[in-house]
N, C-alpha and C positions, 0 to 999 in steps of 0.2 A: 444504496446508499440513506434508502431508506428504513429496511427494516432492519439489518446489520452491519452497519459500519466501518471496518474491521477488516483492513490490510492483513492478511497474511504473509508473510515474508519469510518462502521458503529459501533460503538460500543453506549451500551446500547438499539440497536438491538430487538427489542422479537421477535417471528414468527407470532403471525397472524398479524405483520406488512412486512416481509418480502417480501415476494412477491411485493406488491406495492412499496415500497420503491425501489426495485431493479428495474425497471420496469419502475419507473420515471428517475432511474438515467440511465441507457441505452436509455431511450429518448432522454437524455440530451448526448449523446454519450461516456457514458465511460461502460469501456470491464473489470476492474480490481478492483472485489468488497470483500472487507477484512472484514468479522465480529471477533471480537476481544473476545478471549475466558469471558473474566469478563462480556459479554453480559450475557442478563438471557436468558437461554438455547439455546447456543450459537449455539452446536454440530446442533438442530433440525432448526433455524433458517439457520443457513451451507448448512443440507439439501437440507432444503424448496429450497435456489435459486439455490441448484445447479442440480435441477431437472424444477427449470421453467426458467433461463434465457437460453438467445440462447446460443448457442453454439460455438460462439465466444467469448463469458465470460469469465471469468478468478476468478472465486468465491475459498475462503480457509479461513483464518484464522488468526487473529494474534495474538499476548502474549501468542505465543505459548512458553514453558512452560523448555518441555519432549517431547524425543523421545514419551513414551506412546499414546501425546496427539497428534502427528504423524500421528503415527498410524490409531485412531478414526478419525480422517478426513479424511485421504484416504480411507476409508472405508465407509464414506455416501454420495463418490463425489464431494468433495474439488480435491483443483489443486495447492494451493498457502498456502504456511505456513510463515508467517510474525512473527518476533519476537523484544520484544524489545534491546535483546542484542547477544551477537554470540558466543551461546554456540556447538563448534565442532561438539557435537553428535547428537543435533537438525540436522545442519544442513545435516549433512552425512546420517542423518536418512530419512531424505525428500528425498535426490536426490538418495536414492535407491530405496527408489518410484515414483524415476523419476515426483517429485512435484519441480516445480518453489518456489526457498527459499528466500528470502530477511529477513536476518537478517539487526538488529541494532546496530551501532558501535558509540563511538564517538571520539579516535584514531584514528593518522595511526594505531598504531598496532594492534588493532584491525579487523579495515580495510583488512588488510591485512593477517591476519589468517585467516579472514571469508571466505576469495576468498580463501584461502588457501586447503579448507577446503569441497570448494566447490558451495559457496552462489554465487546466480544471480545474483545479485544485493547488494549494500550497500544504507540498511534503515539510515541516517544522521538524529542521533535521541540525544538529542531532539534540531532540527535547532534552537531553539531561544539562546541554548548556543552557537552552533559553527556559526556564519556570513559568509557571502559571501565569506569573503578575504580568511578566512581559508577552506571553498570546494576549492577555487579557487589555496590554496597550495596544496593541497590533492592531485588535480588535474593533478597538475605539476611529482606526486610522483608516483600516481597509473596508471596500465595500460590502455592505452587508450579506450581498450573497455568495461572497467568496467562504468557498470549501476550507477548512481547513486542519490539516490532520499532524499531530503532532507523531514523531517516529525517534524511537531510541530509546531504553532499557526502559519503557512502559509493560505496569503489568496488573492484573486484577484492580489488586489495591492501591495502586496510586492513578488512578483514570477521572477519579472523581476532580480534582482540584483544576484539573485542563476542562472538562466538563463547562463546570462554574466557568473560568474563563473566556470561554466560547470555543472550542474545540467543538466539530464536525463527527471526528470518528479517529480513528486511531490508525497508524501501520504497525504492527506485531511483527519481532522477530524469533531471538534464542528462549523470551518468557515462554512460544509459543511450538514451535519446532525447530531441532538441531538436528541433524543425520544420527545420531544417537541414539535416538527416541525412537520409541515401538509405535507403533499403530495407538497402541496403548493408549500410551502419554499423550500422543495429541490429541487424541481425540480429547481426552479430561480436559486438558491445557484448551483446550477450543472452547468445549462446552462451559468451560470455568472462566474465559473470556465475555462467552455469548451472554451469562449469565449476571457475571457481573454490568454487562452494560444495561442490560436490561431492567435491571434492580435502580440502577441509579436513575437510566429516565423514568423509571417512573415517581420516583421516592420527589 
């Protein structure tokens, strides 16, 4: 989260492309990679990434819906649990395994409940329905140390209003990766996001 707090969401990734795609992202500066569990053979892709990526890369799963899935992800080397919702049982299981957990929230009530259950960060989802003005309002009441990550519809050219509102980083989906993209396209997208983030933080 320090140098480039952008989460690569690789929905639809196939195991045979996992290492190549992962290395393209790492080369662009990414250090957080998520494979949603509604991808083809997601556990295999996560296992490949966990073994192939450098040690400072956080690899894990998204769209995690129940505690048993958390166990399976831990067993293959995943260290990150991302959720579209804020199920306290999933959060607590992740923390029992000392994994990083980022649940999805859409209201302050959900956000506070997730933090109480042990969430390491909150995923504001879907960001398309939660504009920067709302994020700013949340920021006024959330604990100052809360890591806030908007997810959904984020592109290099619409990050600034969220950063100004208090976002600490972002989850990036189809603007970064789709299964139909070439590795070259993914690399270009990753570099564009990384450059936009660094420029915005420097301004």
